[in-house]
N, C-alpha and C positions, 0 to 999 in steps of 0.2 A: 259351275254354281252361279246363281243370279245372273242367268244371261250374260251381258258383255261386263257386267261390273267388275269382276276379278280381273277380266283382260286388261280393262283401261287403267283399273288401280296398279296393276302390274307394271304397265307401260310407263304409269307417271313414277313410279318409284326406279325403273331402268332408267328414265331421263334424268331423275334427278341424281342418281349415282353417277351417271357420264358427265354432271356440270363439274367444269372445273373451278367456277368461282360462286361460292353460296354467300349471295348479299341480299338485297332487300327486292331487288327486281326478280330474282331468281324465286326467291320464296313467293311472292306474288303470283308468279307463273304457276308455281306447282299447286300453291292453293287453287288458282282458277280451274288447273284440269282436275283437282279431286271434286272440286264443285259441279263442273260439268259432269263427271263420271256419277255420281250419287243422284244428281237431279235425273241423268236419263234412266235410272234406276228405279224412278218414281219415291225416292227420300224426300219428305217434306222439306219445301224450300227453307222455311223459317228454321227449322232443325239445321240443314245445311249452311246456312248463312253462320248461324250460331257456332256450328264446328268448325269451320273455316276461319272464324274469327277467333276463335282459341288457338286453333294451330299458329296463325299468322302472329299473334301476340307473343306466343310461347318462343317461335321460333327467332323473332325479333329482339326479344327482351333479356332471355335464358342466356346465361353462360354456359357453352357445353362444359362437362365434368372433366377431370383430368384425365387424360387418356384417350377420349375420345373427340374425332374430328366433327367440325361444324356438321359435316353431311350426315355422319350417323348419327348426330343429336337429333337434326330436323327428323331424319326418318324414325326414329324414335319416339319422337313427340307426335307426328302421324298416327303412329301405331297405338298409341296409349290414347290418344284423344277419340280415335274410332271404337277402342274396345270400350271406352266409357260410353260410348252412343249407346253401345248393346246391352250394357250391364257390367257386372264385374266378374264374378266368378261362376263357375258350373254349378247347377242346382242339383240336378239329378234326382235319384228317389231314395229315402231314406228308410228301407223295408227292415222296420224290428217287430211290429206287431204280427199275430198270425191268427186270422189271415189278416194279409195286407190287402185293403179293398180299394180298387181304383175304377171310378166311375168316369166312363168316357162321355163325351158331349161333343156335338159339332153340327153344322148347317149341312144342308142336303147338299151333296157333291165336293164335300172339304176333303173326301179319302180318308173317314174315320175308320170304316172297318178293313182297310188295306193296313191302316195304320196299326189298328191292335193286332194286327199278325205280325208285323216288325216290333212290335214292343215284345210280343212272345218270344220271338226269337231272341231279341236282345236279353231278354230276361233268361231265357235258356243258357245262352253263353255265360251270364253272369253266376250259373249255378241254382236258379230259382226254377220251380215248376210250375208255371201259371195253369192257371184253368179259365175257361170264359163261358160266362153267361149272356144269352142274348134276350135283350127285352124290349127289342125295336120289333112291334107289332104292326108297324106303318108301311114300311118300304117290302114290296114283294120279292121274297127269293131272300131276304134278308139272314136268314135262318140258314139257308142253303148257300152263300157265300161264306158265311162264317163255317159252315161244316167244313168245307175244301180247305179252306185256309187251314184250320186248325188240325184238320185228318194229316195234311201233308207235312205238319211239326210235330204232330204226335201230342197234341194238346186237346185235353178232355173239355167238352163242351155240352152246356145244359141249355136246352130252349125246348119250345114246343109250338111249332108255326100254326097249329090249330087253336092255341090259346092267345087271345086277343087282349088279356088282362098285363099289361107291362110291370105292376105292382104285384101281383101275382108270382110272376115268372121271377122276379127279384127275392122275393121270399124263399120260394121253392129251390132256386139257383142258390142261394145263402146256404139252405139245409144240405143241399147236395153236396156243397164243396166245402164244409164246415172246416176240414182238417187239413186245407191245401196251404201253403204259405203264401200264395199271390191269387187273388180273384180279378178278374178284370169284367166289368161290367158293361156291356155295347147297349147303347140307346138310339132311339128312333131320331133320325136329322130332322130339322125343321126347315121352313123356308126362312127368309131372312128378318123375320120378325123377333128379335131379341126376347121378347116378353113369353112366347111360347118356349122357347129353349129354356128360360129359366124357371118356368112354372115347371115343368117337367123334372128339371133338376131338383127342384124344393121337394117335389112328392116322393121322388126315389131315394132323395139325401136323408129322409125320414126313417127310411125302411133300412135301406143299406148302411148308412152311417161311414161313410166312405173316409178311409186316412187320405186318398186324394182325389180331387175331382178336375180330372183333364179336359182342356177344352181344345178340339183338333180345328185349325184354322188354314185354309186355302191361300197359299203363299203369292199366288196369281191376282189377288183382289186388290193388293196393294194397300194403301194407306186407309182402305175400309176396315183391315184388319183391327184397326186401334180403335174403333167404336166398337167391334164385338168385345176385344178383348177385356175394354174398359168397364162395360156392361157386366160381364160375366166376374169380372174381378172386386166389383163394386158389391156383387151379391153373395160373394163368399170368402171366407179367409184362408179357404185352402186350395184355392184354384191355381192350375199352372197351365201352361201354353205348349202345344206341339204344333211347329208350322211345315207343312207338307209343300210337297212340289216346287222345293226349291231349284231343281235343276232346269236351269235353262231359264227360267222366270224372270221376265223383264220388269215384272215389278216387286219382287222378291225382297229388293231393298227397302222398298216403301213397306211392306207388311212387317218386316223383322224391325225396323225402327219405329213404326208406329206403334207395335205392340210393346216393345221395349218402354218406350216413352210413358206408358200406363202404369209400369212398374210391377206389371204381373209377368212372375218368370218365366223364361221361355225354358224348357226343359229338353227338348228333343227337338230334332228336324230332321225332315224327310230329303233325302237329295237325290233320289232315282227311283226306278220303278221296281227294283230286285227287292227281296226281302230284308237283306241285307246293307240296301242303301237307307241306313238309318242310324242316328248317332246320337249321343250326347251332346247338347250346344254347351260350348265351352267359348265365349267370347274371345279369348286370346287366341285360341287355338285356330278358332273360325277368320280373325282378321289376317292372322299370319298367312294362311292360305290365299285369303281375297287380296293380300299386297305381294303375293308372290315369294314371300318368305319360308314356305313350306310348313312341315309340320311331322317332323321326324317322329316324335312322341305318339301321335296318332299312328302313324304307319307302323310303329314296332308292334302296339297294340295290336293292330288289324291283322298283323302277320303270325304274332303269337295265336292268335284266336283261330287262324286259317290254316297254318303252315304245320304240318308233322315235323317237328325238330329233328327226329331221327332220321327220316327221309332228306330232308335238308341238309343234314350234317354230313349223311354219306353222298350225296350228290355232289356237294363242293369237295369233299375230299377226293373224289374220284376227278373232280375236274383240273384241281390242282396238281394230281399226281399222273395226269396222262392216261388214265383208266377211263374216262368219261365215254359211255356209250348212248347210243340211242335212246335206250331204256332211262337213263339219267335226264336226258334231254326233254323227254316227255313229261317226267316229274316236274321237271322244273316251269315247263308250261302250264301244267295244271297247277301247279302251287301259286304262279303268278296270276292265273285266271282267277282263283279261289280269293283271291284280294280285292277283286271288283274290276271295272273298267280302267283300262291303263291310263284314259287322261285323271281319273279320279286319284289313283297312285301317284301318278307325276308329280299332281299339284301338292302332295304332302312332301316332295324331296326340293329342298329349296333351289331355287334357282332353275328347276325342269319343267314346270308346270308351263311356260310361256314358251319354252324352246320346241314344242312338237305342237302342231295344230291340232284341234278334235280330228278333221279328217286323216292326218297323218296316223294319229291314234288308232283311229277305225281300220285303217288299211293293214296297218301292223297286226291287230288283232284279228282281223280275216285271215291274213298269211298265216300268223300262227294258228289258227284253227285248222287252216287246211294241211297244214305239217302234220298235226295231230290226227287226221284222217286218214294220211297216206301212212302214218306210223302204225294205224291199228291195222292196215293192210300186210304187216309185217309180221313174219314168225319170231319167236321167242329167239330164236337162234340168231336171227338178223338183226335184231335189237341189242342182242348183247355182243355182238360181232360184225359191226357194219362192213368190214373190209371185204365179207363174201359177198357183197351186194354188187353183182355184174350186170350185164345187160340184160341176159334174161329175165333176171329176179325184179330189174328194174321195170321192165316189160308186164310182168305179171301183176308188180305192185300198182303201176299206173292202173292197169285194167280194172283191178280190185277196188280200189279207191274212187273210180271216175275221175283220174287226173291226166295230163300229159306225161311223156316219159321225161319231157324237159322240166318239169314242176320236180319231179322225185329226184333228179340229179341237181337241181337247185337247193332242194332239202339238205342233200349228202356234202353239196358245197358247204352250206351253212354250218352244217354241222361240223365239216373237217376244221373251217375256220374258227370257230368257238372253241373247239378242242385244242388246236394249235395256239392260240391267244391264251386260255387257261394254261396251258401247260408250259408256255414262257413264264407266264406269272410264277408258278410252282418253282421253276428252275433257277429263277432269281431271288427265291425266298422270300416271296411276296406274300403277305398275309393280309386277308380280309377280315377284320377282328369284330369283337362285339355280339359273338354267337353265330349260329347257322341263319338265324333270320337276317342279319345285317350282311352277312356273306353272301345271301341270294340275293338280296337288294343290290350290292356293289357289282354282280355280274348282270343284274339288270341293266344298271346305269352305263354300264359298259357297252350296251349293243346300241 
């Protein structure tokens, strides 16, 4: 996330933790590292200097509270000041009215249509059943793209590619979905003339009377995001922001800090290409991950949304009692995969995000995928009783899955090692606490 910013900041925190003495020289060195990381991520230089000055002054002048070491106190100061840079608390959506009307705005290429799909998925997970109205009469195939997105998620859509009157479409869409809980209105993107964007917003605003007007901003544009957010926030009292394309953007830090500086609330961020790579923007959790401090709360929430508790419970019990089968292992792989890319999951585990490179994570994901393909070529009897898999069966599984026999043997070796390790924990009376999800993550971290 945010290119190399997270990696650089995590390395700075590791460096701080490893220092034997926390003195003026040490603090200045750490502050310079933070400055360098933020400037490389396109954060405004004045903002960086103000932030680093606050960190340095507090670190040198404040006495650590009782029970807190100077090192821990400096880490806390860095965390608090970076959170303050991006805002205070998560804003979210306060959906009370029916229908709750959301007006989507964005410049061309900002990722607005894709983000509508992501917000629909987010709302579905929260128990809402959104509907979408397409008023984009400018971009060719805008309706078709929305139709493809919404059909995949079973979200109702209103639109008419033959109707070129955006205001008429908005009125008819309101009538069509007047009994829905949430209605999302897609609008035509504009070029970089903010006046055009605001003009259309005003016209549609009078008809729709939205509860929420959301501006979608491309995170790759860096500090220019501040100008867009400022113009938007000055034009409406109900404006909020979604920043997209923060997965690997070198300018993402500049976009986020520039928008935060305007006072317009950042409510959501897009962190990847998948429809589930979308999250409520919480400055505290976000900075915690950037600094390599993890985000267990988000990890638990993500697992609860994507993991079948009963299946996880059964799988873990089998692992600890020695009854672990290939079927259980396949279930484990699928549960981990449902939580998102491995590197994203690791970043939520304190101290884990910087231990495994992106390349290593990708290699591991590819390996697990090949294991799943091989297991798909096994019979149910083999999956439940792996002991029967001898040479002739290995040959058949290899041919059926398009792998080498050595690959199948490697899979079986991995299975046996996993079973042996977890059975040993069970015999020693070990328990992975905190519900089935936490136990699954405990095994994940063992790997």
